[in-house]
TINU-808364 format. One record per residue (C-alpha): residue number from 1; residue in three letters; x negated, y, z. Coordinates in steps of 0.25 Angstrom, whole numbers, plus 2048, in hexadecimal, padded with zeros to 3 digits. Layout:
REM residues N
NUM_Ala_X_Y_Z
...
***
This chain:
REM residues 139
1_Unk_7F0_802_84D
2_Unk_7FA_802_842
3_Unk_7F9_7FD_834
4_Unk_7F7_805_827
5_Unk_801_801_81C
6_Unk_7FD_803_80D
7_Unk_808_805_802
8_Unk_806_802_7F3
9_Unk_813_808_7EF
10_Unk_818_804_7E1
11_Unk_825_806_7D9
12_Unk_829_7F7_7DB
13_Unk_820_7F1_7E6
14_Unk_818_7F7_7F1
15_Unk_80C_7F0_7F7
16_Unk_80A_7F2_806
17_Unk_7FD_7EF_80E
18_Unk_7FA_7F1_81D
19_Unk_7EE_7F2_826
20_Unk_7EB_7E9_832
21_Unk_7EE_7F0_83F
22_Unk_7DF_7F5_840
23_Unk_7E1_7FB_832
24_Unk_7D5_7F4_82D
25_Unk_7DA_7EB_822
26_Unk_7E5_7ED_817
27_Unk_7EE_7E1_814
28_Unk_7F9_7DF_80A
29_Unk_806_7DF_811
30_Unk_811_7DD_806
31_Unk_817_7E2_7F9
32_Unk_825_7E7_7FA
33_Unk_82F_7ED_7F0
34_Unk_82D_7FC_7F0
35_Unk_83C_7FF_7F3
36_Unk_83A_7F6_800
37_Unk_82C_7FC_804
38_Unk_831_806_80E
39_Unk_839_7FC_815
40_Unk_82E_7F2_815
41_Unk_824_7FC_81B
42_Unk_82F_800_826
43_Unk_831_7F1_829
44_Unk_822_7EF_82A
45_Unk_81F_7FB_833
46_Unk_82A_7F6_83D
47_Unk_821_7EA_83F
48_Unk_813_7F0_83D
49_Unk_80D_7FD_841
50_Unk_809_806_835
51_Unk_802_813_837
52_Unk_7FF_817_829
53_Unk_804_815_81B
54_Unk_7FA_815_80F
55_Unk_802_817_802
56_Unk_7FB_814_7F4
57_Unk_7FC_821_7EB
58_Unk_7FC_81D_7DD
59_Unk_7F2_826_7D5
60_Unk_7EE_826_7C6
61_Unk_7DF_825_7C2
62_Unk_7DF_835_7C2
63_Unk_7E3_835_7D1
64_Unk_7F1_83A_7CE
65_Unk_7FE_834_7D3
66_Unk_803_828_7CB
67_Unk_811_827_7C6
68_Unk_816_820_7D3
69_Unk_80F_82A_7DC
70_Unk_81C_832_7DE
71_Unk_823_825_7E2
72_Unk_818_822_7EC
73_Unk_819_830_7F2
74_Unk_828_82E_7F4
75_Unk_825_821_7FB
76_Unk_81B_828_804
77_Unk_826_832_808
78_Unk_830_827_80B
79_Unk_825_820_813
80_Unk_822_82D_81B
81_Unk_830_82F_81E
82_Unk_832_821_823
83_Unk_825_821_82B
84_Unk_823_830_82F
85_Unk_818_82D_839
86_Unk_80F_824_830
87_Unk_804_829_829
88_Unk_804_827_81A
89_Unk_7F8_828_810
90_Unk_7F7_826_801
91_Unk_7EC_81F_7FB
92_Unk_7E7_81E_7EC
93_Unk_7EC_811_7E7
94_Unk_7E6_812_7D9
95_Unk_7E0_804_7D5
96_Unk_7E6_7FC_7E1
97_Unk_7EE_7F4_7D8
98_Unk_7E2_7F0_7CF
99_Unk_7DA_7ED_7DC
100_Unk_7E5_7E5_7E2
101_Unk_7E6_7DC_7D5
102_Unk_7D7_7DA_7D6
103_Unk_7D8_7D7_7E5
104_Unk_7E3_7CD_7E2
105_Unk_7DA_7C7_7D7
106_Unk_7CE_7C6_7E0
107_Unk_7D5_7C0_7EB
108_Unk_7D8_7B4_7E2
109_Unk_7E7_7B6_7E2
110_Unk_7EE_7AE_7D7
111_Unk_7F2_7B5_7CB
112_Unk_801_7B3_7CD
113_Unk_800_7BA_7DB
114_Unk_7F7_7C5_7D6
115_Unk_802_7C9_7CC
116_Unk_80C_7CB_7D7
117_Unk_80C_7DA_7D7
118_Unk_810_7DA_7E6
119_Unk_802_7D4_7E9
120_Unk_7FB_7E0_7E2
121_Unk_804_7EA_7E9
122_Unk_800_7E6_7F7
123_Unk_7F2_7E4_7F4
124_Unk_7F2_7F2_7EE
125_Unk_7F8_7F7_7FB
126_Unk_7ED_7F0_802
127_Unk_7E2_7F6_7FA
128_Unk_7E8_804_7FC
129_Unk_7E8_801_80B
130_Unk_7DA_7FC_80C
131_Unk_7D4_807_804
132_Unk_7DC_811_80D
133_Unk_7D6_80A_819
134_Unk_7C8_80B_813
135_Unk_7C8_81A_810
136_Unk_7D0_81E_81C
137_Unk_7CA_817_828
138_Unk_7CD_823_831
139_Unk_7DA_829_82C
***
């Protein structure tokens, strides 16, 4: 089996998480500068098999696209061109940042480390991926 990768795309930083090879558990991978994101993903995919991407789609509380959604859609287009044989799904990412902050707090992480936004981004990607795994067991 190959891994599933989750991407929490942001204007400045992008959080990335992956599953284990059995696609059971989501784990934070890294947070990278957004302008380096595609290169990071390409380098990772050269070392590890990835069969599916899950990209967080930012929505408003009214379930409409947020301001950043057009940038995410553009990123998805670039991702599809770079990896034409890899499935790409989108997932609602509402509330993942708040849930990530709470998860970091609950884990006992020091305040200084919790304030590093990169930690929140990769935990958000992990939450997106774990939710995807739970709701799409037979995708």
